[in-house]
N, C-alpha and C positions, 0 to 999 in steps of 0.2 A: 812716683816716677823718679828714676835715678838720673841725676844731672852729670853729664860728662864734661871734662875739661875742654876748653876751646882748642880747636885744631890749629896746629902750628903751620899746617900746609895751606897754601893759597892756590886755588884753582884759577885758571885763566877765565873760565866761564862756568857758572852754575845755571842749569836750566831747570825750571820748575814746571813739571808737566810732561808726561810721557805719551801723549797722543801723537797723531801724525805730524802736527806742527813742531812740537818740541823735539821729536825724534829726527825730523828732517834737518833741523838746525844742527843737532849733534852729529849726524852723519856727514853733512856738508862741511862742517868745520874741520873734520879730519884731524883732530887734535886729541892726544891722549890725556891732556891735562884739563879735561872737561868732565863735570859731574852732572848727571841728570837724575832728578828726584821725582819719583812717581808714587802717589799715595796708595794706589791699588796694588794688589799682589802681582799683577802682570801689566805690562805696557799695552797700549793700543787705543785707549780712549774710545771714541765713537766708531771705531772700525771693528769692534769685537764681533766674532762669528762663532757658530757652533754647528756641529754635524747633527743632522736628524735623518736617520736612514743613510742612503748614499748621497743625500743632498746637503746643502749648506743654508743655514738660517743666518743671514747677515742681520745682526741685532740692531745695527745703526746704519752706517753708510752702505748703500746698495750697489753702487757702480762707479766706474771712472767715466767722467764726461769727456767726450771728444777724443780723437786719435792723436792730436798734436798739442794737447794741453800740457801744462807743467807736471801734473800728477801722472799723466799717461807716460811722459818721457821718463819720469822718476821710476815708475814701475818697470819700464823696459830696462833701464840702467841697472836696476836691482835684480833683474832676471825673473820678475814676477809675471806669470802668464795671464794675459787678458784675452777675452773672447768677445767678439762683436755680438751684441744683442740684436738679432736680425728681426726686429718687430715689424710686422706687416699690417697690423690693424690698430686703429685708434678706438678706445673704448671708454665707457663710464657707466656707473650705476646711479640712476637718478629717478626720483619719484616712483620707486618700485620697478623700474624698467632697466634691464641690462642692454645697453646700446653698444654696438660694435660695427665698424665699417672698414672696408679695405682701402678707403681713401678718406681724406678729411671732409670732402663734399658729402659722401654717403654718411659719414658719422654725424655731421651737422644736421642732415635731413632727418636722421633718426632721433634726435634729441626731443624730449617731451616738453617743448616750449613753442610758443606761437611762431608762425612762419616769419612774421616781421622781425621777431627777435633773432631768429636763425640768420636772416639776411644781415641784420646789424652786426651780429657776432662775426660772420664771415668777413664783412668789410673791415671790422675792427682788427681781426687777426691779420689780414693782408697788410693793413697800415702798420701794425705793430712790427711785422717782419721787415717791411720795407724800411722803416725808420730806425729800429732798434737792434737789428740782427748783429751789428758790430759790437754790442756791449757784452755779448754772451761770454761768461767766464773771464772777463777782463777785470783788472784791478781798478776800482772806482777812483776817479780823480775829481777833486772838488771844482776844477775849472772846466769840466766836460759839460757842455750845454745839454746834451741829450740825457745825461745822468741827472742834471739839475731838474729837467722836466719830470723825470720819473721819481724824483725824491721830494718834490714840493707838493705833491698831491697823493692821496690814497689811490689804490687801484680802482675803487668804485668811482672816484671823482675823475681820474684820468680817462677811464673808458666810458664815462657817463652812463653807468649801469643803473637802470630803474626797475626792471622786471625782477621780482623776488626770486624766481627760479634761476634766472641768469646770474644774479648775485650769489645764490647758493652754489652754483657751479664754480664761480671764481673764488668763493670762500674755500672750497676744497683745494684749489690750486695754490692759493695764498698760504693756507695752513701747512701744506706739504713742504713749502720752501721756508716759511718763517715761523710757523706754529700759531700765527695769528690770522684772523679773518680779513677779508678784503676791505672792510671799512676801518681797520685799525693799522694796517701796514702800508707803507709807501709803495708805489707801483713798482719800484725798481726790482725787488727780490722776486715777486711772482712773475713779472714779465721775463726776467732772466731765466727763471726755472722753466716757464712754459716754452720759451724758444729753444733752450738746450734739450728739452725732452724730444723735440722733433729732430735733433741732430744725432750723430752717432753716440752710442753709449756702450760701455764694455763691462762685462762681468769678470771679476777677478777669480781665477780658478783656485779653489780651496777656500774662498772667502776673502772679503776685503781685508781681514786681519793679516793676510799674507804680506801686505805692504809694510805694515808696522813691524811685523816679525822680522822681515828682511832688513829693515832699517836698524832694529835693535841688534841683530846679528852682525851687521857690517860696520856699525859705528865703532870708533876707537874710544869713545867716551866711557867712563865708568857709569853704570846704571844701578841705582838703589831703588828697589820697589818696596812697598809697605812703608814709605817714608812720608810722613805727614808734615808738611812745612807749616810752621806756626808763626814765623816772623821773618821778614826781609827788610833790612835797613841799609841805607847808604852810609858810607864812612868816608873819611878823607882819602883813603887809598883804594876804595872800591865799594864792596858790599859785604854784609854779613848775613848769612842765611842760617836760620835755626830750624831744626826739624826733629820730630819724634819718631823713633823706630823701636819696636819691641819693648816699649815702656821706658826707653832711655832717651834722654835729650842730647842732641848733637848740635854743634855750631861749627860752621866752616866759613872761611873767607874766600872771596873771589874778586877778581878785577872787574868782571862784568856779570850781570845777572839777566837772564831771559825769563820773563813771565809768560809761560805758554799754557795757561789755564783760563777758564772762564772768568770774566771780570768780577762777579760776586766773590769768588775765591781770592782773586788778586787783591781786591779792596780789603778783604778781611785780614790779610797778613802784611801788607805794605805799611811801613812806618814813615812818618814825616812826609807824606805825599803832598806836593803842592796843590793848592786849592783848585787851580784851573784844570790840572790833570785829574784830580779826584772827580770834579764835576763832569768832565768829558767821559770818564770811565763809567760813572754812575748812570749815564744815558744808555749804556749797553746792557739793557735788560735781557734776560734769557727766558725763553719759553720751553716747556717740557714736551716730550713726545714719549709714546709707549708703542712697542711693537710686539706682535705675537705671531707664532708659527704653529700650524696644525699639520701633522703628518696624517694623510688620509689613505684609504685602502685602494685607491685607483689613481691613474695618472692625472695630473693637474689639468691637462688639455681638455679632459672630458667635462670640466667645469667652465674653463675660460674660453674654449674654442681655439682654433689655430691662429698663430701669429700674435697672440695677446700676451704681453708681459706685465703691463701695469694698468690698473683701472682706478681712476679717481672715483671716490664715493661721495655722493652729495646728500646732505641732510641727515647724516647718522653720526654716532660717536666715532665710528671708523671713518677715516677720510681717504683711505686708499687700500687696495688689495692687489696683491701681485703673485706671480708664479716664479718662485725661486728655482724651479727646475728647467726654466726656459732654455738655457744654453746646454743642458745635459743632452747627451746623444740619445737618439731613439732606442738604441740597443740597451743602454743602461736602464732607461725607463721601462722598456718592455720586460727586461729580465727581472727588475725589481717589482714592478706592478703597482707601486705606490706613488703618491704625489705629495707635494708640500705646498701649502698656501700661507702667505704672509699678509697680515693686516697691521695697520698702524693708525694711531690717533694723535691729533694735534694737542695744543696746550690745554684747552678747556676739557677735552675728553681725558687726557692723560692725568690732569690734576684730580679728576674724580676717580679714575682707576687706581691711582696710587694710594688712595684712602682705603682701598679694599685689600683683602688678602689676595695672594696670587691666584688661588683657585677661583675666587669671586670675579677677579678681573678677567681671567681667561673665560669664565662663563659668559661675561658680558660681550667679549670679542666673539665668542662662539655663536651667540645669538645673532650678532650681525652677520657672521659667516652664513648661517642658515637662512637668513632673510635674503641675502644676495644669491646664494646657491642652495636652494632648498634640497637638492639631491645629495648634498654633503651630510645631511642629518644621519646620524648613526654610523658614519664612516670614519670618524676621527680615531686614530690609533695612539697618537701621542701629541703633546702640546707644550709650548714653552713661551715665556714672556720676559720682556726686558723693559725697564723704565729708564728714561734719560731725563733727570731733573734739569740739566743744562744742555738741551738738545740743539737749540738754534737761537741766534741773536737777531731778532727782527729789526728791520729798518723802519722806524717810524718817520713821519714827515719831518724834514729838516736834518736828518742824520748826516747827509752829505756835507752840511755846513761845518760839522765838527770832526769829520773823518781825519783831517790832518792832526788835530789835537789828540785824537784817540791813538793814532799811530806813534806819535812823537815820543822819543826816549827822553829820559832825564836822569841825571846823577848816576850814570853807568847802569841804569835799568832799562831794558828793552821789552817791547810788548809784541807778542806773537800769538796768532790764533785767527780763526776765520772771522771773528768779530771785527778785526781790523780791515777786512775786505768785504766779502759778501756773506756766504755761508757755504759749507760743504768742503769736500776734499781739495778741490782745486784752489779754493780761497785759503785753506790752511797751508798748502804748499807755497802759494804766492806770498803769504805773510812770512813764512820761513825764509824764502829767498831774500826778501827785503831785510830781515833782521841779520842774516849772514852778511849782506852788503854793509849794513850799519856797523857791525862788529869789525869787518875788515877795514873800514874807513877810520876806525878808532874813535 
């Protein structure tokens, strides 16, 4: 490795991480004297997408939640086109049964669980919506009593779940939002996710990556990709950031530094971190997720049925299956004649899949696909897979008690990312808005 001399130039801000959180900070600062460092060859983080046929495989984030959320407003400001996902049916795959209903009542009636458990679930959902609907996609505050209720117990404890099949159902919901099961994660994340699934959701035309591409195109900041940050240290005048690129070592100075990467990466490069801050960040563990897409030789609706976009999967390595073609026009789907099906796995399944070759992992996903939709056997034309080692930061019991410590800046270093809020695109943008305010306040 060739060592380069220290840069004589001092940036106003250096941002570590080119996902949606870091890019939103760079864009909103509107300052040419900002440097953003991203270790991958392209920016985007968990918004990456790829084309498969005429369709889009969103490898990470699937949609924009809500029409008036911060991320929705940001997409509109950037000129990114979003389309309402007009889902009309609620569905799940459970105990070998594909259940779908045009109303929540019909869906609950069709679940393969005892009638008494269906009634309890219905009452629990009504109470959940009545009490907690106001928390959906909001920034968690440590003094919010309702959030305290959802953070002091696991989902199983909060909902008093005893039936193993009902627990397995909520495990699927919990893993989709946090990567962990319903006995491991505090109720806050899965309740938030369950409630916003019933609200408006929007597909980003061209893939979720269009948001981060637009941010990268419109920011005034300098962007360095392929830049692996190895050390961030506070100085008397600001911060020093050291990074490797193309085998050469670079060092730059900045007045402020924004850490917009997962906490394990943050902890690995920050020097002289105060003990209380290190302890708070160490609580922000990450879970993995894996996603796979299968291009098939017939339209997706022939498998899912009309009005079905997303299907929680219970009791399998796959925890969810969805139709990425849902918002594409019937004309496009008729003309092409093919469909696309996406499956994903939570932390335990993903950890197993990441130990396999891509072909082996795709075979495992494909076996789940054929179990759920037997008529898909022999119809796969192409397939792709993506692993996310740092996919989601689950809220364990007591997380709300340290959220202020997690967010707190120190020594001109600021912390940005969905781990400082909840999880997902809206939380990433919320964290960016907070950090921009902190930087403006000096």
